[in-house]
BAPATOR-410679 format. One record per residue (C-alpha): residue in one letter; x, y, z. Coordinates in steps of 0.2 Angstrom, whole numbers, padded with zeros to 4 digits, always signed. Layout:
<sevexs>
aXYZ ...
</sevexs>
This chain:
<sevexs>
x-0231-0051+0290 x-0246-0051+0302 x-0251-0034+0310 x-0253-0044+0326 x-0238-0051+0336 x-0245-0068+0341 x-0229-0072+0351 x-0233-0057+0362 x-0251-0061+0364 x-0246-0079+0370 x-0239-0071+0386 x-0256-0067+0391 x-0268-0080+0384 x-0268-0098+0377 x-0274-0099+0359 x-0275-0113+0346 x-0260-0114+0334 x-0273-0118+0321 x-0281-0101+0325 x-0264-0093+0323 x-0261-0101+0306 x-0278-0095+0300 x-0277-0077+0306 x-0259-0074+0300 x-0263-0076+0282 x-0277-0069+0271 x-0291-0081+0265 x-0291-0074+0248 x-0281-0062+0237 x-0287-0057+0220 x-0279-0046+0207 x-0290-0039+0194 x-0286-0030+0178 x-0298-0015+0174 x-0298-0008+0157 x-0310+0006+0150 x-0310+0012+0132 x-0313+0031+0132 x-0312+0034+0113 x-0305+0026+0097 x-0288+0032+0102 x-0288+0033+0121 x-0291+0021+0135 x-0286+0019+0154 x-0282+0003+0164 x-0277-0001+0182 x-0274-0015+0193 x-0286-0018+0207 x-0283-0028+0223 x-0296-0037+0233 x-0292-0045+0250 x-0303-0056+0261 x-0293-0058+0277 x-0305-0068+0287 x-0323-0071+0285 x-0327-0083+0300 x-0338-0070+0308 x-0347-0064+0293 x-0345-0056+0276 x-0328-0047+0272 x-0331-0028+0276 x-0319-0014+0270 x-0318+0001+0259 x-0312+0004+0241 x-0296+0014+0241 x-0291+0023+0225 x-0273+0028+0224 x-0259+0028+0212 x-0247+0019+0224 x-0259+0007+0232 x-0252-0011+0233 x-0258-0029+0237 x-0248-0028+0253 x-0256-0012+0259 x-0274-0018+0255 x-0270-0035+0264 x-0264-0025+0280 x-0280-0015+0280 x-0291-0030+0278 x-0282-0038+0292 x-0286-0023+0303 x-0304-0025+0299 x-0304-0043+0305 x-0298-0037+0322 x-0309-0021+0322 x-0325-0030+0319 x-0321-0044+0331 x-0317-0031+0345 x-0333-0021+0343 x-0344-0038+0341 x-0350-0034+0323 x-0354-0049+0312 x-0342-0045+0298 x-0325-0051+0293 x-0310-0041+0287 x-0309-0036+0269 x-0302-0022+0258 x-0300-0016+0240 x-0288-0005+0231 x-0288+0002+0214 x-0271+0007+0208 x-0275+0024+0199 x-0275+0042+0203 x-0293+0047+0202 x-0290+0066+0203 x-0288+0069+0184 x-0304+0059+0180 x-0320+0067+0177 x-0335+0061+0187 x-0342+0052+0172 x-0326+0042+0168 x-0323+0038+0187 x-0341+0031+0187 x-0338+0021+0171 x-0322+0014+0179 x-0331+0009+0195 x-0344+0000+0184 x-0330-0010+0177 x-0324-0015+0194 x-0342-0020+0199 x-0343-0031+0183 x-0328-0040+0189 x-0335-0042+0207 x-0353-0044+0203 x-0354-0062+0210 x-0347-0058+0227 x-0358-0043+0228 x-0373-0052+0224 x-0370-0066+0236 x-0365-0053+0250 x-0348-0061+0252 x-0340-0044+0252 x-0348-0027+0257 x-0338-0012+0251 x-0338+0006+0258 x-0329+0022+0255 x-0311+0024+0258 x-0297+0035+0252 x-0303+0044+0236 x-0319+0036+0236 x-0335+0042+0244 x-0354+0041+0244 x-0357+0045+0226 x-0345+0031+0221 x-0355+0019+0232 x-0371+0025+0224 x-0363+0020+0207 x-0361+0002+0214 x-0379+0002+0221 x-0385+0008+0204 x-0376-0007+0195 x-0382-0020+0208 x-0399-0014+0214 x-0396-0023+0231 x-0397-0010+0245 x-0386-0020+0257 x-0373-0024+0244 x-0363-0008+0249 x-0363+0004+0263 x-0358+0023+0264 x-0372+0027+0251 x-0379+0044+0250 x-0394+0046+0261 x-0406+0049+0247 x-0402+0032+0240 x-0403+0021+0255 x-0388+0028+0265 x-0388+0031+0284 x-0390+0047+0293 x-0375+0050+0304 x-0363+0038+0293 x-0353+0053+0288 x-0350+0058+0305 x-0348+0041+0313 x-0330+0038+0313 x-0325+0055+0320 x-0339+0053+0333 x-0332+0037+0338 x-0314+0044+0340 x-0321+0058+0351 x-0331+0046+0362 x-0315+0036+0365 x-0305+0052+0368 x-0318+0056+0381 x-0317+0039+0389 x-0298+0040+0389 x-0298+0057+0397 x-0310+0051+0411 x-0303+0034+0415 x-0284+0035+0410 x-0280+0053+0414 x-0294+0054+0426 x-0298+0072+0421 x-0313+0081+0414 x-0312+0085+0395 x-0315+0104+0399 x-0297+0103+0408 x-0288+0095+0393 x-0281+0101+0377 x-0281+0091+0360 x-0271+0091+0344 x-0277+0083+0329 x-0267+0079+0314 x-0278+0078+0299 x-0294+0088+0295 x-0303+0077+0282 x-0319+0067+0287 x-0312+0059+0302 x-0301+0073+0309 x-0314+0087+0306 x-0329+0077+0314 x-0317+0072+0328 x-0313+0090+0332 x-0331+0095+0331 x-0337+0082+0344 x-0322+0084+0355 x-0326+0103+0356 x-0344+0098+0360 x-0338+0087+0374 x-0328+0101+0382 x-0310+0098+0375 x-0300+0113+0369 x-0294+0109+0352 x-0278+0119+0351 x-0270+0112+0335 x-0276+0105+0318 x-0267+0101+0302 x-0270+0095+0284 x-0259+0093+0268 x-0256+0112+0268 x-0248+0112+0285 x-0255+0115+0303 x-0262+0129+0314 x-0260+0132+0332 x-0271+0142+0344 x-0268+0140+0363 x-0285+0147+0366 x-0293+0134+0355 x-0301+0134+0338 x-0319+0138+0334 x-0322+0121+0325 x-0339+0124+0316 x-0331+0140+0309 x-0316+0131+0304 x-0327+0118+0295 x-0336+0131+0286 x-0319+0139+0280 x-0313+0122+0274 x-0330+0119+0265 x-0327+0135+0255 x-0308+0135+0253 x-0305+0116+0253 x-0290+0118+0265 x-0287+0125+0283 x-0274+0137+0275 x-0280+0155+0278 x-0289+0152+0294 x-0283+0162+0309 x-0270+0154+0319 x-0251+0152+0321 x-0244+0142+0306 x-0235+0126+0311 x-0230+0111+0301 x-0237+0093+0303 x-0221+0088+0311 x-0222+0103+0324 x-0240+0098+0328 x-0234+0081+0334 x-0222+0090+0346 x-0234+0101+0355 x-0236+0099+0374 x-0255+0094+0373 x-0264+0082+0384 x-0272+0071+0369 x-0264+0069+0352 x-0275+0062+0339 x-0266+0057+0323 x-0280+0056+0310 x-0272+0057+0294 x-0259+0046+0286 x-0252+0029+0291 x-0235+0029+0299 x-0236+0047+0304 x-0227+0044+0320 x-0210+0036+0317 x-0195+0030+0327 x-0187+0047+0322 x-0200+0059+0327 x-0209+0050+0342 x-0195+0055+0354 x-0202+0073+0352 x-0220+0068+0356 x-0225+0076+0372 x-0244+0071+0373 x-0250+0062+0388 x-0261+0050+0378 x-0262+0045+0360 x-0278+0041+0351 x-0276+0032+0334 x-0289+0041+0323 x-0280+0034+0307 x-0276+0016+0303 x-0259+0012+0308 x-0253+0030+0312 x-0238+0024+0323 x-0225+0012+0315 x-0221-0003+0326 x-0204+0004+0331 x-0213+0021+0337 x-0227+0011+0346 x-0214+0001+0355 x-0204+0017+0360 x-0219+0026+0366 x-0225+0011+0377 x-0207+0010+0384 x-0209+0028+0389 x-0226+0024+0397 x-0237+0034+0385 x-0254+0026+0384 x-0260+0023+0366 x-0278+0019+0361 x-0276+0007+0346 x-0284+0011+0329 x-0295-0005+0330 x-0305+0003+0344 x-0303+0021+0342 x-0309+0022+0324 x-0321+0008+0324 x-0336+0020+0324 x-0336+0020+0305 x-0339+0001+0303 x-0351+0001+0318 x-0362+0013+0308 x-0359+0003+0292 x-0366-0012+0301 x-0382-0002+0306 x-0384+0004+0287 x-0381-0014+0281 x-0394-0021+0294 x-0407-0007+0290 x-0404-0009+0271 x-0408-0028+0273 x-0424-0025+0284 x-0431-0010+0275 x-0432-0001+0292 x-0428+0017+0295 x-0417+0026+0308 x-0412+0043+0313 x-0395+0052+0315 x-0397+0053+0334 x-0401+0034+0335 x-0385+0030+0324 x-0373+0040+0334 x-0380+0033+0350 x-0377+0016+0343 x-0359+0020+0339 x-0357+0027+0357 x-0364+0011+0364 x-0354-0001+0353 x-0337+0008+0356 x-0340+0011+0375 x-0344-0008+0377 x-0328-0012+0367 x-0318+0000+0378 x-0325-0008+0394 x-0320-0025+0388 x-0303-0019+0383 x-0300-0010+0399 x-0305-0026+0409 x-0292-0036+0399 x-0279-0022+0403 x-0283-0023+0421 x-0283-0042+0422 x-0267-0045+0411 x-0258-0030+0417 x-0254-0025+0399 x-0256-0010+0387 x-0271-0005+0378 x-0266-0012+0361 x-0263-0029+0368 x-0279-0028+0378 x-0289-0024+0363 x-0281-0038+0353 x-0284-0051+0367 x-0302-0046+0367 x-0303-0048+0348 x-0293-0064+0347 x-0305-0072+0360 x-0320-0067+0349 x-0311-0074+0333 x-0306-0090+0341 x-0323-0093+0348 x-0330-0091+0330 x-0317-0102+0322 x-0322-0116+0334 x-0341-0113+0331 x-0338-0114+0313 x-0328-0130+0315 x-0313-0121+0307 x-0302-0127+0321 
</sevexs>
């Protein structure tokens, strides 16, 4: 089932039935069997799923997820989100995603690298041609992207690389920076208040959550609650985020940092101004959304609200900034890295983050214009803007 409700969008704009048919189904789904012999008696194997949802606007772009329970359906849903996200922020990429059905935690770095090389061997033709441009995702990071680069020796074939091997300064921070920028815009234009007068709770303190917290604090917000897999912490006076990040760098988790212990579920119920779910998908459900007291929700993670929860929150009049806008800072920076890798140019962290700010602010303004003219919610507004971009490209390519 498509992540976008086309029947709902039809209330606000006319679109081609052919465009709907194309965008409701992935272009290509591939299942790959990966096998690696470790010794005479030991081997490992896993299924890998690669989905290209729509490449009408450019090569499929999306990360490589490594998890023991990843499915083709999950990968397909994430690939579709990338189609809409790249269209919304006007980046010449399409939607793609990969999943490798394995738990990488028990693997040594050597075995994990060897396993990724097997994946590259299966995907080599698409990587050479630039049909698919992978990036880090759950349980994959810059070192893994360096493995792919090392096998291909094509700088633009992968993004999210370490800075020393053609990576981009600021790429690590880019998604969190984008979430914080959108949070600031929501504060100023939706709540019509200054960040210094507002409180923020962030569920998740990984890459996205931690840098979101850091930039939110720099912008003046008071970050009063954070959480990770060990649970949450609450401090009505606000946390010292750089100090907390140093603690997590040493201890791996937020556990042990000063603050009142709370659960991830309790964090969602706090009476804060801005709630940023930046951890797992489907964190806010039909069951727990009735306890959410935040004035605005910013979707830092992909799909943190179930469809039922999203409907219930909108019925209550709670503004929700959708994931395809809020966390698009990562793919915006990935485009810069891809472009720089192709051209051989160099850029600075400041230039990258400024580019992220500009891309997301422009998308925010176009989304808000759609909301104003159509009298709709922000998710609908963002999807309408993206659909217009996609339909134009489909016509330009003579696909419809």
